[in-house]
N, C-alpha and C positions, 0 to 999 in steps of 0.2 A: 575488469574481470574480478570475480570473487575468488578469494583464496581461503581455504580452510586448512589450518595446520592441525594435523592429527597428532594427539599426544601419545606418549608411550602407553601401550596397553589399553587404549581407548577403543570401544566397540564401534564398528563401522556404522551401525544403525544410528548411534548417537551423533557421530560426525555428519551423517547424512541429514539428520534432523537439524543440526546447527546450520548446515548449508541451506536447507529449505527456508529456515527462519531468516537468514541473511538475505536470501534471494527475494523473499516476500517484503522485507523491510526496505530494500533498495528500490523496489517497485520497477524492476526491469521490464517485465511483460506489460505492465500498465502503461509505461512510457512508450513502448513500441506501439501499442494499440492506439494511444492518444495521437501519436504523430503520423499515423497512416493517412489521415485526411486533414486538410486545413480547417480550422475552426475560427470563425471570426471572434475578435476580442469581445464584442458585445455579447455574443452567445456564451462565451466562457464566463463573463461577469454574471450574466443572468443565472447560469447553472450554479455558480458559487453562492449567490444570494439565495437561491431556492434551497440549496443544501444546508446553508446556515439556518434558514428559517425552519426547515424540517427538524434539524437537530435541536434547535431552541424549543420547538413545540414538544419534542419528546422529553426534554428536561423539565419543561413546565408541567407536563402531565405526571412525571415521576414525583414531583414535589407534593402533589395532592394525595 
């Protein structure tokens, strides 16, 4: 469970923004969506390799 300690005189919008950032960084929703269905380890590995290749391709294009 995420806890946000509100400091004295802190604006509620700012505290809400901190909460949203923590929630996104913890990746709660992403983990829930991932674990809805079973994914074979070979498929997970294939996706990781494809993602790494895509990111590497973007970085290579950025250098030029």
